[in-house]
N, C-alpha and C positions, 0 to 999 in steps of 0.2 A: 483971895479965894473967891471962885465964881459961885454965884447964888444957885441953889438947886432949881431944877426945872419944876415949874408949877404943875400941880396935879391936872390942871385943865389942859396943859400942853400934852402931858402923857395921855390923857384921855383922847384927845383929838388925834394923836399919832396912832394909837391902838385902833381907834374907830375907823380911821381911813385905811389902814393897812391890814386889817383883820382878814383871815382866810374865810371867815364866815360872813354871811350877809347879816347886817345889823339894821334894825328898824326900831325907832322910838315913836310910839303913838300916845296921844293924850287920852283922857277919859272917854272921849267921843270916838275913839279909834281913828283920829285924823293923824296922818303921818307928819311928824315934826322933824325927824331926822332920818336919814338913810345913807348908808355908805356905798362906795362904788361897787363892792362885791355883789350886793343884792341887786343893784341896778344891772349888772352884767347878767345875772341870772334871769332878769326880766327883759333883757334886750333894749334897755334905755339908759338915760343918764340919771344920776342921783337927784339932780335938781328937778327932773320931771315928776318925781314922786312926792316932793314936799307939798303939803297942803291937801293931798288927795286922801280919800277914805281908804282904809286898809282893805276893805272889800273890793276895791277896784282891781286888785291883782291876785286875790285869793278868795275862795268861797268859805266864808266863816260859818254860815248856817249848816253847810254840809258836814263840817267837822265838829259841830257842837261847840264852837268857840264863843265864849261869853266875856263881856267887858266888866262885869260886876266882880269885884274882888274884895275879900274881907280879910285875907291873910297873905303874907309875903311868901307864897309857895309857888315854885316854878313847875310848869306842866309841859309835857311834850306832846306835840301834835304833828300829824302828817298832812301836808297840804299839796294840792296840785296848783302850781302857780300859773298865772295867765300871762304867758310871754307875748310880747307885742307882735311877733311873727307867727303866732299860733302854734309854736313848738311846745310839745308836752314836757314840762319841767316839774319834777317832784322834789320836795324838800321836807326835812324834819325841822320843826320850829320849836325851840325852847322858849316858852313864854314866862317871863318874870314880871309880876306886878310891881309897880312903883307907888310908894306912899310918901305923903308929906310928913314933916316932923310931928304933926298932930294926929297922924294915922289915917288921913283921908287918901282915898285912891285917886292918883293923878294920871295914871296911864300904865303902859307896859313896855318892857324891853323885849324885842323878839330877835332871836339869833337863828338864822337859817343856814342849814347845811344841805347842799345839793346831793340828793340820793338817786337821781335819775338813772345813772349808769348802773348803780347797784340794784335798783328796782328792776331794770330791764334784765340784768343778769339773773336775779332771783326768779323773774318770770320765765326765762329760758330754762333755768334749772327745774322749775315747777313743771314746765311742759315736758321736759325730758324725763322727769320722774313719773309723770302720768304715762308717757310712752313706755317706760320700763314696766309699768304695772299692767299694760294691756297686751304686750307682746306675748306670743305663744311660747317662746323659749324661756326656760328658767334662767334668771340672772342673779348672781350674788357677787358681793365684794368682800374680799378677804384682806386682813391686815398682813403684815410681814410674817407673823407667826402662824398664819393659816386659820385664824379665827374669823368667823363670819360676822361682818359688821353691818351688812345690808343684804336683804333677799327680797325679790319681788314675789307676787302671789303665785306666779307660775312655778317658781323654784320651790316654794313651800309645798304646793300641791303635788309636785313631782315626787317629793319624798314623803308624802302622806301627812303633812302638817296643815292644819286649818288656817293658821295665821303665820305670816312671815316672821313676826316677832319671836315665835317659838324657836326659830333657828338662830337668831342673833346670839352670839356668845359661844356657839358650838364650834368645835374644831372641824375643819373641812374633812379630815380623815375619818371622822365618826360616821360619815354617810356612805362609806364604801366597805366592801368585804375585807376583813382584816388580813386574810391570807395573801392578798395581792398588793397590800399597802407598801411593803418594802420596794417591790419592783415599780409600782405606780409612782411613789414619791421620787425614787431615783431617776426615773425617766422624765416625769413632768417637771420637777424642780430643777433637774439638770438642764433641760431645754430652756426653761425660763431664765436661768442664769446666763446661758449662752446666747440666746436669741430673743429673750423676752416673750416668747410665744410657744405654746404647746397645744397639740390637738390629738385626742385619742379616745379610746373606748375602754370602759371598765365595768365590772359588775357592781351595782350599787344596792343599798338597802333601803327599802321602804320602811316607814315607821312601824308597820305591822309585821316586819321581818321578811316580807316577800322580796325576792331579789328581782332586779331588772337590769337591763343593759343601758348604760348612760354614755352618751357621746358628749365630750367636754372640749371646750376651747378656753384655754387659760392665757391671759395677757397681763404682763407686769407693767405697771405704770411707773412714772419717774420717781414717785415717792415710795416705791416698793410694794404698793398695794397690788392685789391680783383681782382682775375682773374674770369671773367664771360664768361662761354661758353653757347651759346644760340642756339636753333633751333626751327623751326616752326613745331609744332605737331598738327596743327588744324585738318588735315585729320584723324590722329589717334584718337584724342579726339572725333571728330564727329562719327567715326566708333564705338568707345567704348560706346558712348551715345546711338547710335542706337542699339548696341548689348545689352546694359542694358535694353532698352525699349523692345526689342524682348524677352529677358529672362523674363521680368516682365509680358509681355502678355502671354508667354508660361506658366509661373507659374500660372497666373490667369485662363488660359484655363484648365490646368491640375487640379487645385483645384476646378474649377466649373464643371468639367466633372463628370458624374455619373459612368463612367467606371474606373476600376482599371488600373493603369499605372505604369510601371517601365522601366528604361533604363539601359542597361548593356554595359560595355566596356570590351573587351577581353584583358587579361594579360597572356603572355606566361608562367609565373611562377605560377599564382594563378587562372587561368581560368577566368570566368565572374565575374566582380566586379560591384556592384550596384552604379550607379552615379546619378540617379534621380528617384524619386517616387512621388506619390501624396497621399492624405490622405486616399484614399480607399485601397492603398497598405499597409499603416500602419495598417489599420483595419484588413486586411486579415492576415498579419503576426503577428498581436497583439504586435507590437513593435513601439517605437517612431522613428521619422525620423532620428535623430542623431544615433540611434542604428542600422540603416539599411545601410545608406550611407557609402560607402567605404568598406563594407564587401563582402566576397565571396558569390555569390548567393547560392552556394551549402551548405553554413553553416546557411542559414536561417531556421526557424522552418519548419518542413516537413508537412505543411498544404496541399501541393500538391505533385504529383509525380515529385519531382525536377529532379531526374535523367533522366526521360523521356523528361522533358522540356529542360534540358541542351543539350541533343542530338539534339533536333529540332532546338534550337537556334544556335548551331554550324553549322548545315546543312544549315540553312537560310543565315547565315553570309558568309559561303564559297561559296554558290551558287549565292549569291546576288539577291535572288528572294524572294518576300514576301510570307507568308503562312497564310491562314485563315482557321480555323477549329472549330468544336464543339466537346467537350468531356465531359464525366461525371466523377466526382470524388465523390465517396460515393453517397450521395443523391442529389448532386448539379450538375446542367449542366452549362457549361461555353462556351461562344464564345471567341475564342482565336486568336488574330492576331499578327503576328511577322513581323516586317519591318526591313530589313537590313540597317545598318548604317556603315560608315567607321570605321572598327575595333570594331563593336558591333551590338546590336539590340535594337529596341524599341518594347515593348510588351504592348498590350492593352487586357484586359480581361473584360468580362461582364457576370454577373449572368443571365442566360436565363432560369432558372428553371420554372418561371411562364409561359413563352412563350411555353416551352416544355409541360407543363401541359395543357395549352390551346389547343395546337396542338393535343395532345393526346385525349383531350375531343372532339375536332372537328372530329377527325378520328373515335372515338367511336360513335359519333352521326351520322356521315355519314354511318357507318357500319349498325347501327340500322335502319336508313332511307332506306338503300338499301335492307336490309332484309325484311322490311315492304313492300317496293315497289315490290320486286321480288315475294312475295307470296300473293299480293293483287289480288282480282278478278276484281278490277276496274283498268282502265288505268290511270297511274300516269306518267306525262311527265314534262320536263323542256325545256324552249324555250329561244332563243336569242331574242333581242329586235325586230328583223325583223320577228319574228314568226316562225323561223325554229326550228325543233326539235334538242335539244342537247342530251336529254335522253328520253327514253320511256320504260315503264315497259313491261315485257313479256305478260301481259294480252291483249296487242294490237293484238296478233295473234288470240286469241280465239274470240275476239269481232269484229275485223276488217278484219282479214285474212292476215294482214301484219306482217312480222317479224320485229324485232327492227332495224335491219340493213337497211331494206328497207325504214324506216321512218326517221332515223337520217339524218339531213342535208336538209330535205324537209320541205316545209311550211305547217303549220297547216291548212291553208285555202284550201289546196288541198283535205282535208277530209271533208270539210263543204259544205252542199248543197248550190248551187248558191243563192237561195233566202234568206239564213241565213248569208251569208258571211259578209254583211255590219254590222249586229248586233255583230257578233263575232269580227270583226276587231275593232269596236268601244270599246268593252269591253277590248280587248287586249291592245289598246292604253291607256286606262284609267289606267290599271294595270301597264304598263311599264313606261308611261310618268309621271303619277301623283301619283303613288304608292297607288292606290285605289283598294282594294279588291272587287270583285264583282262576280256574277254568271250569266251565260247566258245559255239558252236552245237552242239547234240547232240540226238539222238533220245531222248525220254523214254518210258518204258514205263509204261503205265497198269495199274491193278489187274486189268483184264480182259485183260491181255497185249497190248493194242493199243498202238501207238506213234505219236507225232506229232512 
């Protein structure tokens, strides 16, 4: 039978092959033994350490390390080792005092474990934790059951909590309006299972029961945890709601209008693009709305002189001054108004052919009336409500001796005999105030003071 391996041999084997760095120092902290692992941590050979002071490769005073020992109690210390190449190496040292058989302190056994990588990782985690605390968005971490395990300050404030710890342990669903939870859970968690990401908006509850709109971005990690990024978008949602109402009212106004309307936006590459129309524009161009929107205005059917219009639109946009005009295209008259917009114009058109025909008819009627009055042997006159002449026909000169310019602006009563003025004045008031036609006889006074 082979003799058992001696304890010394076992010690030497463990000492040489240990995954930890091992150093033995005497009572004066002089290194008496060191294994290869600790030498690797310092970037040298084990033999280079023998006989050197422990303080040559770690700062003892900084860590409060003392060589005086009175009891065999191991202690743990964190040391920054002095690597020969100046590389930063951190290690945990378990220090075990060594005593003689009579209880005298003889030195210490130090076991070093390299924690450099872990320390750097913890440092990065700390930096990221600090970053999470200072970002403006609320951030929370949920476990697989939807329980909040972490929340930053912004997330807590978003929901009205003074401290983030007040949210830890709460269910994510507690923060939102109960009426929409079934739909929200189905949509959000369904997307998470399918693509590990969901983004949406939902009404949330402030701690004081006030409601606000929260935009959320949920991302599922490999271990099933959920990262929730949340922000208050109430102001934007309210603005979008108002904008939608405004667009709805605008659409109703445009569709209810009897005028033709279109809105154009300028594009440097394609010129004016149609961005809005109403039903009358569809009728004018004989195209559906979908066939007009997004097209170049110059490519629409040439129902008008588009080239002339485009030049006017560009001029109005550049001058930033509206233009209102009337023009005739073939047999149709149009009222045409162009209003400048930021990078575009709004155009309103109205068919005024009937008005133009009516105006023409009125002008023709007035011309015929004037011809009749100018050639009549009777005096024909028009008066204001106060009785003053607005117009008098040329026959006034032959009958009264006055020219037309002498009478316009003067009162009719100046030509009436004083005894007849009351009757004439009454008849005039009946005609002007009560729209009652009547006739009255009176004596007229001529320029030569004769009457007839």
